[in-house]
N, C-alpha and C positions, 0 to 999 in steps of 0.2 A: 114201235121203236123200242119196246122193252127187250131186255136181255137178262139172262141169269147172271147175277154178280159173280165175278171171278176173284178169288183170293190169291194174291201174290205176296211175297215178302221182300221188302226193300232193305238192302244193306247200305247204309250211308257210311262211307269210309273217309277218314281224314288222317293227317299225320298224327302218330301216336307219340308217347313219351320217349321212345328210343330213336325217333327220327332226328336226324342232324339238322339243326336250324340253317336256313339259307341254301339248302340243297334240295332240289326237287325229289319228291318221294320216289319217282320212277328211276332216278339215278342213284339211289341208295342201295347198299348191300342188303339183300333180303327181299327186294321187290320181286325177284324172279319166283320166289315162293308164292307170292300172291298170284302171279300169272299162272303158276302150276295149279293153284286152287281153282282159278277160273276155268282152266282146261279140264280139270276133273269134273266140274259142274257141267260143262258142255258135254263131256263124254257120258255122264250118268243121266242127262236129260233134264236136270233141274235148272240150268241157266236159261233165263229168258232174254236178258240183255245186260250189258255192263258198259260203263264208260265214265270219263271224267267230266267234271264241271269246270268251266273256265271263267275267270273274272273278265272285266272289260278290257284288261290289258293282255288277255290270252294266257295268263298264268293259271296253272291247275292247282287248286287247293283242296278239293274234295272230289269224290267219285261216288257213283251209285251202281249197285248190282241188284238186279231183280231175279229172285229165285221162285220157282214153282215147286214147293215142297208140300207134303201132306199137312204139316202142322207148324205152328210158330216154334215149337220146341225143336223140330228138325232143322229149321232155318237157323236158330240160335246155336245149335250144336255145330253145324257146318261153319257158321261165321266165326265163332269164338274158339273152336277146338281144331277144326280141319285146316284153317288158314294159318299157316306158320307165321306169316307177316303180322297177323293180329296177335298171336300168342307171344311173339318176340317183342311186341310193343312198337314195331315200326309203324303199324297202322292201328288206329282206334276205330271201332265200328259200333253203330247203333242199328238195331234191327227193328223194323216197324212192319205191321200188317197193312197191306194196301188192298182195299176193296175196290175193284174196278167195276163201275156201274154203267159206263158208257164208252163206246169205242165205235169208230166208223167201220171197223172190220166186221163183216157178218160172220156168224157162227154157222157151221153146217149142222 
């Protein structure tokens, strides 16, 4: 059942200092830039998955993006520089290394 560990990078997004209180991040000016960032990652093949976290009431307060880049530095550069929503302060981001050691999906 062994598999070679796979390294991915997790971007944890939350409202940043420029986000307007009481307004969903997805409804704020500048969120389209974050979607453009995700589309660029899909086009260049580095996007693995992305989506919001919901609390028990269904409100979205954070989201996660998983990237397959060569290095942590590449993921940091993309997250902090290429995403205009992060640069503008609409979103804050934490980038973490994720070592996937088990999955039910078999590798070829």
